[in-house]
Backbone bond lengths (Angstrom), bond angles and torsions (degrees), N, CA, C in turn:
res aa  C-N    CA-C-N  psi(-1)  N-CA   C-N-CA  omega(-1)  CA-C   N-CA-C  phi
1 M - - - 1.451 - - 1.522 107.76 -
2 D 1.337 116.86 120.55 1.453 119.11 -179.19 1.528 110.87 -81.31
3 A 1.321 115.92 174.08 1.468 120.56 -173.68 1.527 112.25 -61.32
4 S 1.340 117.77 -41.51 1.460 118.97 -178.61 1.523 111.40 -68.93
5 T 1.324 117.33 -35.98 1.460 121.28 177.84 1.520 110.09 -69.68
6 S 1.325 117.72 -44.09 1.455 120.46 -177.03 1.525 111.56 -68.11
7 E 1.321 118.68 -30.82 1.466 121.99 -179.81 1.526 111.10 -57.12
8 K 1.320 117.73 -43.36 1.463 119.87 -178.35 1.525 112.63 -71.64
9 H 1.331 117.67 -10.88 1.455 121.86 179.89 1.532 113.18 -100.92
10 L 1.333 117.65 2.65 1.458 120.36 176.36 1.524 109.19 -67.01
11 P 1.328 117.99 152.36 1.475 120.30 -177.50 1.523 114.32 -50.80
12 R 1.320 118.33 -35.92 1.472 119.38 -177.03 1.528 111.90 -64.95
13 H 1.340 117.63 -19.66 1.458 121.11 178.88 1.528 112.53 -100.40
14 V 1.323 117.59 -13.10 1.458 121.93 -174.96 1.527 111.99 -103.02
15 M 1.323 116.98 -41.12 1.473 120.87 -177.27 1.521 108.98 -81.29
16 K 1.324 115.78 114.37 1.451 119.86 -175.95 1.531 113.43 -119.43
17 F 1.328 117.24 -17.47 1.456 120.99 -176.54 1.525 110.91 -126.25
18 C 1.294 116.54 143.46 1.462 122.65 179.02 1.535 109.68 -64.09
19 P 1.341 118.52 129.44 1.461 120.34 178.50 1.533 113.19 -71.62
20 R 1.334 118.25 -15.48 1.458 121.19 178.88 1.528 111.84 -87.17
21 C 1.346 117.50 -50.48 1.472 120.13 -173.37 1.527 114.04 -117.09
22 A 1.328 117.91 -4.47 1.469 124.67 179.37 1.525 113.57 69.65
23 S 1.306 117.33 13.67 1.456 121.04 177.74 1.522 110.23 -66.93
24 G 1.309 114.87 148.48 1.459 120.29 175.22 1.518 112.25 -87.02
25 E 1.335 117.22 5.97 1.465 121.97 178.22 1.529 109.84 -89.74
26 F 1.315 116.45 41.95 1.460 123.27 -176.13 1.514 107.95 -102.45
27 A 1.319 118.03 106.66 1.458 121.92 -171.69 1.525 112.01 -116.46
28 C 1.324 114.63 141.27 1.466 121.40 177.08 1.522 109.26 -75.36
29 R 1.336 114.96 136.80 1.466 121.32 176.49 1.516 108.13 -124.80
30 E 1.305 117.30 123.32 1.465 123.62 174.35 1.528 113.40 55.19
31 N 1.323 118.22 25.41 1.466 124.24 177.78 1.521 115.37 63.68
32 H 1.326 120.23 -2.85 1.457 120.73 -177.28 1.520 113.82 -121.11
33 S 1.327 116.87 -3.51 1.457 118.66 176.64 1.522 109.98 -151.69
34 F 1.317 114.13 162.29 1.454 122.29 176.37 1.516 107.27 -125.10
35 A 1.309 116.43 147.19 1.459 120.58 176.81 1.527 108.65 -130.88
36 C 1.323 114.91 138.25 1.460 121.21 178.92 1.522 109.15 -93.37
37 G 1.318 116.18 123.43 1.453 120.91 178.65 1.517 112.82 -73.42
38 A 1.334 117.21 -18.48 1.467 120.55 -177.75 1.527 112.47 -87.01
39 C 1.340 117.75 -48.65 1.474 119.50 -174.75 1.534 113.59 -113.13
40 G 1.345 117.35 -7.37 1.462 120.14 177.81 1.515 114.83 85.22
41 F 1.346 118.56 0.18 1.464 121.89 -179.92 1.528 109.61 -62.39
42 E 1.337 116.46 138.60 1.461 121.29 176.00 1.517 108.23 -120.04
43 F 1.315 115.56 129.51 1.457 123.13 -178.88 1.519 108.57 -116.98
44 F 1.350 117.13 127.94 1.454 122.08 -179.38 1.520 110.47 -102.41
45 V 1.318 115.70 137.51 1.457 122.02 175.52 1.526 106.25 -97.96
46 N 1.329 115.56 110.22 1.463 121.44 -179.21 1.521 110.40 -113.40
47 A 1.312 116.52 163.21 1.460 121.25 177.17 1.522 109.72 -73.99
48 A 1.308 116.21 139.07 1.464 122.05 174.51 1.524 108.46 -83.01
49 A 1.316 116.92 139.39 1.464 121.46 179.34 1.522 109.97 -82.47
50 A 1.320 115.57 130.12 1.460 122.23 175.57 1.526 107.65 -131.06
51 V 1.325 115.99 151.78 1.464 121.32 -177.09 1.524 110.00 -127.72
52 V 1.329 116.03 148.68 1.464 121.64 173.35 1.522 109.00 -137.16
53 A 1.332 114.24 150.88 1.463 121.41 -177.09 1.521 111.12 -108.67
54 L 1.321 115.42 134.85 1.458 122.80 169.64 1.530 105.75 -102.78
55 I 1.332 115.79 104.05 1.460 122.03 -176.68 1.522 108.13 -120.11
56 E 1.304 116.49 127.20 1.465 121.07 176.72 1.523 109.64 -107.62
57 D 1.328 115.18 150.51 1.466 119.25 172.90 1.526 108.71 -87.76
58 G 1.324 117.68 -175.63 1.468 122.45 -177.53 1.518 114.10 -65.02
59 E 1.331 116.96 -14.94 1.470 121.27 179.14 1.528 112.41 -99.27
60 G 1.338 116.73 7.03 1.463 120.53 179.18 1.516 113.98 79.16
61 R 1.323 117.77 15.99 1.468 121.47 177.92 1.535 109.30 -88.57
62 L 1.321 115.85 144.17 1.464 121.72 -177.95 1.523 110.24 -87.58
63 L 1.325 115.81 137.58 1.460 122.61 176.51 1.530 109.75 -81.91
64 L 1.326 115.93 120.88 1.464 123.09 176.22 1.523 108.54 -120.92
65 T 1.313 116.17 154.99 1.462 120.64 178.72 1.529 109.22 -119.38
66 R 1.334 115.47 161.46 1.471 122.66 171.28 1.526 106.89 -107.72
67 R 1.305 116.15 130.61 1.457 121.18 -178.95 1.524 110.06 -71.82
68 A 1.336 116.36 130.03 1.459 121.92 -179.82 1.527 112.54 -88.31
69 R 1.336 116.69 -14.64 1.471 120.86 -176.74 1.518 110.98 -137.86
70 D 1.316 113.04 165.36 1.460 118.86 171.43 1.517 108.84 -75.05
71 P 1.297 118.30 152.21 1.451 125.54 4.09 1.534 112.25 -75.81
72 K 1.309 114.63 151.90 1.471 123.30 175.32 1.533 113.18 67.72
73 K 1.324 117.49 33.94 1.461 122.07 178.50 1.533 110.50 -53.10
74 G 1.335 115.83 134.06 1.456 122.17 178.65 1.521 114.95 86.82
75 M 1.325 116.52 -13.43 1.471 120.12 -178.76 1.528 110.07 -83.84
76 L 1.331 115.08 162.72 1.458 120.70 177.36 1.529 110.52 -76.87
77 D 1.330 114.32 152.85 1.456 122.02 -179.77 1.521 107.28 -153.63
78 L 1.301 116.08 175.83 1.461 122.20 169.81 1.521 107.15 -106.26
79 P 1.340 118.19 150.57 1.458 118.86 177.82 1.525 110.43 -61.93
80 G 1.337 115.91 140.69 1.460 119.84 178.58 1.505 111.32 153.96
81 G 1.318 115.90 -167.53 1.456 121.27 -179.43 1.512 111.05 171.98
82 F 1.335 115.12 -163.60 1.459 121.07 -176.03 1.525 111.80 -81.49
83 A 1.329 115.40 144.19 1.467 121.46 173.27 1.523 108.23 -77.34
84 D 1.315 116.08 136.94 1.462 121.77 176.20 1.531 109.56 -82.99
85 P 1.329 117.45 156.29 1.473 119.50 175.81 1.530 110.65 -56.41
86 G 1.328 116.39 136.22 1.463 121.97 179.49 1.516 114.50 82.49
87 E 1.313 117.50 4.30 1.468 122.51 -176.98 1.524 109.47 -108.45
88 S 1.336 117.29 139.49 1.465 119.98 173.01 1.528 108.32 -76.86
89 A 1.323 116.70 164.37 1.462 120.54 177.27 1.528 110.45 -59.54
90 E 1.327 116.36 -41.02 1.470 119.76 -179.64 1.526 111.60 -66.15
91 Q 1.338 117.32 -40.22 1.465 120.32 176.97 1.523 110.86 -63.72
92 A 1.323 116.58 -41.50 1.465 120.67 177.90 1.521 110.76 -61.73
93 L 1.319 116.41 -41.29 1.462 120.72 -179.84 1.525 111.04 -62.79
94 V 1.312 117.18 -47.32 1.464 121.58 179.30 1.531 109.88 -59.59
95 R 1.335 116.96 -46.24 1.470 121.43 -179.40 1.521 111.68 -63.92
96 E 1.329 117.01 -47.79 1.460 120.99 -177.06 1.530 112.32 -63.88
97 V 1.319 118.15 -43.22 1.470 120.54 179.58 1.526 110.22 -64.92
98 K 1.317 116.89 -37.15 1.467 120.90 176.79 1.528 110.22 -65.16
99 E 1.347 117.35 -46.80 1.463 121.54 -179.64 1.527 111.88 -63.53
100 E 1.312 117.10 -42.67 1.462 121.02 -173.74 1.520 114.15 -82.27
101 L 1.323 117.59 -35.42 1.467 120.29 -171.91 1.526 114.86 -130.43
102 N 1.337 117.04 1.04 1.466 121.62 -178.27 1.529 112.43 59.13
103 L 1.307 116.24 32.96 1.468 121.28 178.57 1.520 109.98 -109.95
104 E 1.319 115.51 144.26 1.460 121.20 172.04 1.513 107.63 -100.30
105 V 1.336 115.25 128.37 1.460 119.63 -179.16 1.515 110.39 -112.69
106 E 1.308 114.55 155.42 1.467 121.88 178.10 1.520 108.30 -146.52
107 G 1.295 115.90 171.61 1.461 120.78 176.51 1.515 113.35 59.37
108 C 1.325 117.06 41.64 1.465 120.88 -178.98 1.519 109.81 -74.26
109 G 1.323 116.24 127.48 1.457 121.69 177.59 1.514 110.46 -129.33
110 Y 1.318 116.22 135.45 1.462 121.04 -179.81 1.522 110.11 -58.05
111 F 1.335 115.97 136.73 1.461 121.37 179.10 1.538 111.61 -114.21
112 C 1.335 117.79 -55.22 1.466 121.83 179.45 1.525 109.29 -170.90
113 S 1.334 116.95 175.87 1.464 120.62 176.14 1.521 109.68 -145.74
114 F 1.332 114.50 155.14 1.457 121.69 176.91 1.519 109.11 -145.97
115 P 1.337 117.69 143.87 1.463 120.02 174.18 1.525 109.47 -74.73
116 N 1.326 115.33 156.31 1.451 120.49 -178.93 1.515 109.08 -153.55
117 T 1.319 116.74 171.06 1.457 122.53 168.22 1.513 107.67 -123.03
118 Y 1.329 115.54 147.88 1.455 121.77 -176.03 1.525 108.28 -134.91
119 P 1.341 117.59 102.23 1.467 119.48 -179.82 1.524 110.29 -77.55
120 Y 1.318 116.57 126.11 1.461 120.51 -179.87 1.522 110.28 -155.50
121 G 1.306 116.87 130.39 1.457 121.55 176.19 1.516 114.23 61.42
122 G 1.326 116.85 31.09 1.460 120.14 178.34 1.507 115.37 84.23
123 I 1.322 117.62 4.42 1.467 122.12 178.25 1.530 108.38 -127.00
124 V 1.314 116.24 143.52 1.461 120.88 174.91 1.521 107.60 -98.09
125 Y 1.331 115.99 114.92 1.457 122.10 179.35 1.524 109.35 -91.98
126 H 1.308 115.95 140.28 1.464 120.76 172.61 1.523 107.29 -89.63
127 T 1.325 116.30 133.62 1.456 120.61 -179.27 1.522 109.92 -126.16
128 L 1.309 115.02 162.37 1.454 122.66 168.53 1.518 104.94 -122.69
129 D 1.329 115.83 108.46 1.457 122.03 -176.48 1.524 109.96 -90.60
130 L 1.333 115.57 117.00 1.460 123.42 -178.07 1.517 108.66 -102.65
131 A 1.319 117.23 123.23 1.468 121.86 -178.98 1.522 109.80 -102.37
132 F 1.327 115.50 139.12 1.458 123.14 179.95 1.521 109.70 -130.10
133 T 1.325 116.10 140.46 1.460 119.78 167.83 1.520 106.22 -86.26
134 C 1.305 116.06 142.02 1.462 119.14 178.20 1.519 109.66 -156.28
135 T 1.301 114.83 167.95 1.455 122.40 -179.00 1.517 108.78 -115.78
136 A 1.325 115.88 134.76 1.459 120.15 174.16 1.523 107.25 -85.30
137 K 1.346 116.18 139.03 1.470 120.61 -179.30 1.522 111.59 -65.77
138 G 1.299 117.24 -19.64 1.456 123.56 178.01 1.505 108.12 176.95
139 L 1.318 117.27 151.22 1.455 120.14 -177.29 1.524 113.13 -106.67
140 D 1.329 117.61 1.69 1.462 120.83 -177.02 1.521 113.40 -63.59
141 A 1.308 118.60 -32.66 1.468 122.19 -175.35 1.529 112.99 -91.18
142 I 1.328 118.40 6.23 1.457 120.74 -175.15 1.532 110.88 -61.22
143 R 1.329 114.70 136.11 1.467 121.76 174.31 1.524 107.50 -157.79
144 A 1.320 115.66 145.63 1.460 120.76 178.93 1.522 109.76 -78.43
145 A 1.326 117.00 132.99 1.467 122.59 178.90 1.526 108.59 -151.38
146 D 1.319 116.23 -178.03 1.458 123.41 177.51 1.528 109.39 57.75
147 D 1.328 118.67 -120.48 1.466 119.82 -179.02 1.532 112.77 -102.26
148 V 1.331 116.87 21.35 1.464 122.68 177.77 1.524 108.83 -103.01
149 G 1.337 116.12 124.62 1.456 120.88 179.74 1.508 112.84 -90.48
150 G 1.319 117.55 -18.18 1.454 122.16 -179.78 1.508 109.63 -178.81
151 Y 1.310 115.55 174.45 1.468 120.62 179.53 1.517 109.05 -146.37
152 L 1.318 115.44 159.33 1.452 121.70 176.62 1.517 109.20 -154.05
153 F 1.318 115.00 155.88 1.460 122.24 175.35 1.524 107.08 -111.87
154 L 1.326 116.09 127.64 1.460 120.42 -179.13 1.520 110.87 -129.19
155 P 1.347 116.04 142.74 1.472 118.53 172.09 1.530 108.57 -62.46
156 P 1.313 117.55 144.41 1.470 120.49 -177.04 1.528 114.21 -49.94
157 D 1.313 118.12 -39.56 1.466 120.59 -177.53 1.527 113.37 -78.13
158 R 1.329 118.27 -0.81 1.471 121.40 -179.63 1.534 111.87 -116.13
159 I 1.322 117.21 12.83 1.466 120.39 178.96 1.534 108.61 -75.49
160 P 1.340 117.77 119.44 1.471 120.54 179.74 1.532 110.62 -78.84
161 L 1.307 117.07 91.41 1.459 122.38 -175.15 1.524 112.55 -56.17
162 E 1.332 117.19 -33.16 1.462 121.00 -179.23 1.536 112.55 -68.29
163 E 1.325 117.65 -15.29 1.469 121.42 178.66 1.530 112.79 -93.64
164 I 1.316 117.15 -3.09 1.470 120.18 178.17 1.527 108.04 -79.84
165 G 1.320 116.34 126.58 1.455 122.17 -170.73 1.518 116.97 -69.81
166 F 1.310 118.03 -38.46 1.464 120.69 -173.93 1.529 110.99 -109.73
167 D 1.332 115.47 140.31 1.466 120.66 -179.73 1.526 111.98 -57.59
168 S 1.325 117.13 -42.25 1.464 119.71 -177.84 1.528 111.06 -63.58
169 I 1.325 117.39 -38.60 1.471 120.56 -179.80 1.524 109.73 -70.72
170 R 1.325 116.83 -35.43 1.475 120.15 175.05 1.531 109.78 -62.80
171 Q 1.335 116.68 -40.36 1.469 120.61 177.89 1.532 111.21 -65.50
172 V 1.333 116.96 -39.74 1.469 120.54 175.63 1.523 109.37 -61.01
173 A 1.336 116.87 -44.94 1.471 120.79 -179.62 1.527 111.02 -62.64
174 L 1.317 116.85 -41.50 1.473 119.63 177.51 1.531 111.56 -62.47
175 R 1.320 116.80 -42.57 1.464 121.04 178.19 1.529 109.91 -64.11
176 Y 1.332 117.32 -41.53 1.466 122.93 177.57 1.532 110.34 -61.09
177 L 1.345 116.70 -44.76 1.468 120.41 179.13 1.527 111.26 -62.16
178 A 1.323 117.28 -42.53 1.467 120.98 178.09 1.522 110.47 -63.26
179 F 1.321 116.29 -41.36 1.462 121.17 178.20 1.527 110.31 -61.82
180 R 1.321 116.67 -46.89 1.469 120.74 -179.49 1.529 111.57 -63.93
181 R 1.346 117.33 -38.96 1.473 120.11 176.86 1.511 110.47 -63.56
182 G 1.334 116.59 -39.90 1.460 120.94 177.27 1.515 111.87 -62.94
183 Q 1.313 116.70 -39.40 1.471 121.14 176.93 1.514 110.36 -63.96
184 A 1.343 116.96 -43.65 1.461 121.05 -178.75 1.524 111.17 -64.98
185 A 1.344 116.25 -37.53 1.469 120.50 -179.76 1.538 111.03 -67.18
186 R 1.345 115.74 -34.68 1.469 119.80 179.11 1.525 112.13 -79.83
187 G 1.352 114.32 -26.05 1.451 122.31 -170.40 1.442 117.47 -61.16
């Protein structure tokens, strides 16, 4: 989705009626909230929390996935997904990695975050993608499932950044590569 196409799918162009009273007097204010002129209801557009895992195998290769669906079908990604209501980022990460790859993870530690947009169902959602380093309890049971079409392990210096589908995940990968280079320089 290019910039001109995605612009018309932002919430300010899609939300036209108040979810409380169905009035058409529902106006966007400052791009981050809507206010209803009829009933006074105010609706805020916030970023959705998403999580991704940085998992290495015993040889120091990073686990990457191939997206099985749009958006960005066929492109590289990191395992992860959206946090459900009432779930911590770490709980979401454990659940998503299990759903996508049948792996159990432990020792999750915050690494970095980047904002992103996620086009889905005709709307562009704003997300905050939180990256965590973690360890898989074992890789023997790994299998692609859910919205993952495949997986691969790559040495950090062989990750094809141009094949990563989302800008935020590319930024996470760049930060990971810089971190790994720093470790090697100190090592």
